C-alpha positions as CSV (number, residue, x, y, z in Angstrom):
1,X,34.1,63.4,69.0
2,X,35.0,63.7,72.4
3,X,38.3,65.4,73.0
4,X,40.2,62.0,74.6
5,X,39.0,60.4,71.4
6,X,41.5,62.5,68.9
7,X,45.1,61.0,70.5
8,X,43.1,57.4,71.1
9,X,42.7,58.1,67.3
10,X,46.1,59.0,66.5
11,X,46.9,55.9,68.5
12,X,44.9,53.7,66.7
13,X,46.1,54.7,63.2
14,X,49.8,54.0,64.0
15,X,49.5,50.7,65.6
16,X,50.7,48.5,62.8
17,X,54.0,50.8,62.6
18,X,54.3,51.2,66.3
19,X,56.6,48.5,66.6
20,X,59.3,50.6,64.5
21,X,58.2,54.1,66.2
22,X,61.4,56.0,66.8
23,X,62.5,55.9,70.0
24,X,65.7,57.9,71.2
25,X,69.0,56.2,71.6
26,X,69.1,57.5,75.1
27,X,66.1,55.7,76.2
28,X,66.5,52.6,74.5
29,X,66.6,50.9,77.5
30,X,63.4,52.0,78.7
31,X,61.8,50.6,75.6
32,X,59.1,47.9,76.0
33,X,55.8,47.1,77.4
34,X,53.7,50.1,79.1
35,X,55.4,49.8,82.8
36,X,52.8,49.5,85.4
37,X,50.7,52.5,85.8
38,X,51.3,54.2,82.5
39,X,48.4,56.5,81.1
40,X,48.4,57.6,77.5
41,X,45.9,60.9,78.9
42,X,48.4,61.3,81.7
43,X,51.6,61.1,79.5
44,X,50.3,63.6,77.2
45,X,49.1,65.9,79.6
46,X,51.7,66.0,81.7
47,X,54.4,67.0,78.7
48,X,51.5,69.8,77.9
49,X,51.7,71.3,81.4
50,X,55.1,70.6,81.7
51,X,56.4,73.3,79.0
52,X,53.8,75.4,80.1
53,X,55.1,75.4,83.6
54,X,58.8,76.1,82.2
55,X,58.0,79.7,81.3
56,X,55.4,81.2,83.6
57,X,56.0,84.8,85.0
58,X,57.7,84.1,88.5
59,X,58.7,87.2,90.4
60,X,62.3,87.3,90.1
61,X,62.2,90.6,92.3
62,X,61.9,91.8,95.7
63,X,58.4,92.7,97.0
64,X,59.0,96.4,96.4
65,X,61.0,95.6,92.9
66,X,62.3,99.2,92.7
67,X,62.3,102.5,94.3
68,X,59.2,104.9,93.2
69,X,59.8,106.4,89.7
70,X,62.8,103.6,88.9
71,X,62.9,100.6,87.2
72,X,65.3,98.2,85.1
73,X,65.7,96.7,81.8
74,X,67.7,93.1,81.4
75,X,67.3,89.7,80.6
76,X,65.8,86.8,82.6
77,X,66.9,83.3,81.7
78,X,64.6,80.5,82.9
79,X,66.1,77.2,83.2
80,X,64.4,74.4,81.6
81,X,64.5,71.4,83.5
82,X,65.4,67.9,81.3
83,X,62.6,65.1,81.1
84,X,63.7,61.7,82.0
85,X,62.9,58.6,79.8
86,X,59.9,57.5,81.5
87,X,58.5,60.8,81.0
88,X,59.0,61.2,77.2
89,X,57.3,58.2,76.2
90,X,54.2,58.3,74.2
91,X,52.0,56.1,72.0
92,X,51.3,53.2,73.9
93,X,55.3,53.2,75.3
94,X,56.1,52.8,71.7
95,X,57.9,56.6,71.1
96,X,59.6,59.3,72.6
97,X,59.4,63.0,72.0
98,X,62.2,65.7,71.9
99,X,61.7,67.2,75.1
100,X,65.3,67.9,76.3
101,X,65.9,70.5,73.2
102,X,66.2,74.0,75.1
103,X,68.3,74.1,78.4
104,X,67.4,77.9,78.8
105,X,64.9,80.5,77.9
106,X,66.2,83.9,77.8
107,X,63.5,86.2,78.1
108,X,64.2,90.2,77.7
109,X,62.4,92.1,80.5
110,X,61.5,95.6,81.4
111,X,60.1,96.6,85.0
112,X,58.9,100.0,86.3
113,X,57.9,101.0,89.7
114,X,54.9,103.9,89.5
115,X,55.2,106.7,92.1
116,X,54.1,105.6,95.5
117,X,50.8,105.9,96.5
118,X,50.3,106.4,100.5
119,X,52.3,103.1,101.8
120,X,51.8,101.3,98.2
121,X,54.6,101.3,95.0
122,X,52.4,99.8,92.1
123,X,54.7,98.3,89.6
124,X,54.5,97.2,86.3
125,X,56.7,94.2,83.9
126,X,56.4,93.1,80.8
127,X,58.9,90.2,78.8
128,X,59.1,88.9,75.2
129,X,60.8,86.7,73.4
130,X,60.9,87.4,69.6
131,X,60.6,84.6,67.2
132,X,64.2,83.9,67.0
133,X,65.1,80.0,66.2
134,X,67.1,78.7,68.8
135,X,67.8,75.0,69.8
136,X,65.6,73.7,66.9
137,X,63.0,76.1,67.9
138,X,61.6,79.2,67.2
139,X,59.2,80.6,70.5
140,X,57.2,83.3,71.1
141,X,56.4,84.5,74.6
142,X,54.9,87.3,75.5
143,X,54.5,88.1,79.4
144,X,53.2,90.3,82.0
145,X,52.8,91.3,85.3
146,X,50.9,94.0,87.6
147,X,52.1,94.0,91.4
148,X,51.9,96.3,94.3
149,X,54.4,96.5,97.4
150,X,54.4,97.8,100.9
151,X,57.5,98.7,102.8
152,X,56.6,97.7,106.5
153,X,59.4,99.6,109.1
154,X,63.1,99.5,107.7
155,X,62.7,95.8,106.6
156,X,60.1,94.0,105.6
157,X,58.4,94.0,102.3
158,X,54.9,93.0,101.6
159,X,53.3,92.7,98.0
160,X,51.0,90.8,95.6
161,X,51.0,90.6,92.1
162,X,49.0,89.4,89.1
163,X,50.7,87.6,86.4
164,X,49.7,85.8,82.9
165,X,51.8,84.8,80.0
166,X,51.2,83.8,76.4
167,X,53.6,80.9,74.6
168,X,53.6,79.3,71.7
169,X,56.3,76.9,70.3
170,X,57.2,75.7,66.7
171,X,59.3,72.7,66.5
172,X,60.2,69.3,65.4
173,X,58.9,68.2,69.2
174,X,56.9,65.3,68.3
175,X,59.9,63.7,66.7
176,X,59.1,61.6,63.0
177,X,57.5,58.2,63.4
178,X,59.9,56.6,61.6
179,X,63.6,57.0,62.0
180,X,64.8,58.7,58.7
181,X,61.4,60.2,57.8
182,X,61.6,63.9,57.4
183,X,60.9,66.2,60.0
184,X,57.8,68.4,60.2
185,X,57.3,70.9,62.5
186,X,55.1,70.7,65.4
187,X,53.1,73.3,67.4
188,X,52.4,74.2,71.2
189,X,50.5,76.5,71.9
190,X,50.2,77.4,76.1
191,X,49.2,80.3,78.2
192,X,49.2,80.9,82.1
193,X,48.0,83.4,83.9
194,X,47.9,83.4,88.6
195,X,48.4,85.6,91.5
196,X,50.9,85.4,93.9
197,X,51.6,86.9,97.5
198,X,55.2,88.2,98.7
199,X,57.5,88.7,101.6
200,X,61.0,90.0,101.9
201,X,63.2,91.3,104.2
202,X,65.8,94.1,103.3
203,X,69.6,93.8,104.3
204,X,71.2,96.2,102.9
205,X,71.4,96.4,99.2
206,X,69.8,92.7,99.3
207,X,66.1,91.5,99.6
208,X,66.2,87.4,100.2
209,X,61.7,86.7,99.1
210,X,59.3,84.1,99.0
211,X,56.3,84.0,96.9
212,X,53.4,81.5,97.0
213,X,50.4,81.7,95.0
214,X,48.2,79.8,92.7
215,X,48.8,79.2,88.8
216,X,46.4,77.9,85.9
217,X,47.7,77.1,82.9
218,X,46.1,75.8,79.3
219,X,47.7,74.0,76.1
220,X,47.0,72.8,72.6
221,X,49.5,71.0,71.2
222,X,49.3,70.3,67.0
223,X,51.0,67.2,65.6
224,X,52.6,68.2,61.9
225,X,53.3,64.8,61.2
226,X,49.4,64.0,60.9
227,X,46.9,66.9,61.7
228,X,46.2,65.4,65.2
229,X,45.1,68.0,67.4
230,X,46.0,66.7,71.5
231,X,43.7,68.3,74.0
232,X,45.1,68.8,77.4
233,X,42.5,66.9,79.3
234,X,44.3,67.8,82.8
235,X,45.5,71.1,82.7
236,X,47.3,72.4,85.8
237,X,45.5,74.4,88.4
238,X,47.1,74.6,91.7
239,X,49.9,76.4,93.9
240,X,53.3,77.5,92.6
241,X,56.4,79.2,94.7
242,X,59.4,80.8,94.5
243,X,62.2,81.4,97.2
244,X,65.0,84.0,96.0
245,X,67.1,86.9,96.3
246,X,67.0,90.3,94.7
247,X,70.0,92.5,95.2
248,X,71.2,96.2,93.8
249,X,75.1,96.1,93.6
250,X,76.7,98.8,92.8
251,X,73.6,101.1,92.1
252,X,72.7,99.9,88.7
253,X,73.3,96.3,88.8
254,X,70.5,93.9,89.5
255,X,71.0,90.5,90.2
256,X,68.2,88.2,91.2
257,X,68.1,84.5,91.4
258,X,65.0,82.1,92.8
259,X,64.1,78.5,92.9
260,X,60.7,78.1,91.0
261,X,58.1,75.0,92.0
262,X,54.9,73.9,90.8
263,X,54.0,70.8,93.2
264,X,50.9,69.4,91.9
265,X,47.5,70.6,90.6
266,X,43.9,69.7,90.7
267,X,42.6,67.7,87.9
268,X,38.9,67.3,87.0
269,X,37.7,63.2,87.6
270,X,39.1,60.7,84.8
271,X,37.2,57.6,84.2
272,X,40.4,55.6,83.5
273,X,42.7,56.9,86.4
274,X,41.9,56.0,90.0
275,X,40.9,58.9,92.2
276,X,43.5,58.1,94.2
277,X,46.2,59.1,91.8
278,X,48.2,62.5,92.9
279,X,47.7,65.7,91.2
280,X,51.5,65.9,90.7
281,X,51.0,63.2,88.0
282,X,49.9,65.2,85.3
283,X,52.2,68.0,85.7
284,X,54.3,69.6,88.2
285,X,58.1,71.2,87.9
286,X,60.9,72.4,90.0
287,X,63.4,75.0,88.3
288,X,65.6,77.9,88.5
289,X,65.6,81.2,86.9
290,X,67.9,84.1,86.9
291,X,67.5,87.6,86.2
292,X,70.5,90.2,85.5
293,X,69.4,93.8,84.5
294,X,70.5,97.7,85.1
295,X,68.7,99.5,86.8
296,X,67.3,102.9,85.4
């Protein structure tokens, strides 16, 4: 059985009851026949990529995050941008998924800059979200990064980093097919990894910075209602960017904020979708991320 057969099989098994599939109240005005350009596989792949991209481990720090021998402990806040109704429909546009349950994901984070090696300042960060149920879902997210920063002169900072994230979400994401049926948990498993190059400019205690890189994500989604596993045929592999500000205030309080974006990535050819289809159709995200930490 080909990977594409699984979601198609699920659609076929449910077609007899599709007219009664559950549609979120906010999306009732969008219900009806599929609009022009609708593709079931692309729709499902976009939903999976969106969830994975929302928890990638972006910098949230300057190219040189700390003075050598220092670090910080705190929390990152990743804003989960809500999806409009046109992106929430599945099963041939007969049913909506619950994609907007968590408006923000708090992620405890520890970072440390090692002793300098000549002009180079190596550093590492780890972040972990424990399995605590919040906003109706239980998330386990583990992230890490390794990087090196180089101060150039009084103000310029350059750097590079590698990052990776493992992400699992359990909750009622694919809502019951028929309203009122028992809710059964689903599971999304996602991972991401990538590399960035960075540049920043120190202005006193504040460092505006920018990062650009390449990120790859992979996902698998298990539907608890019927045991179907949907495969992502268009995993995100493409550019990402961050533009932000990192500041160390009153010697111990570290604050950072950034705009993070993934405009669209490469996808393998799909025989049912014209080759001219933009890659962003399969997944993209623009969101904000914040960090509050205590410098050690």
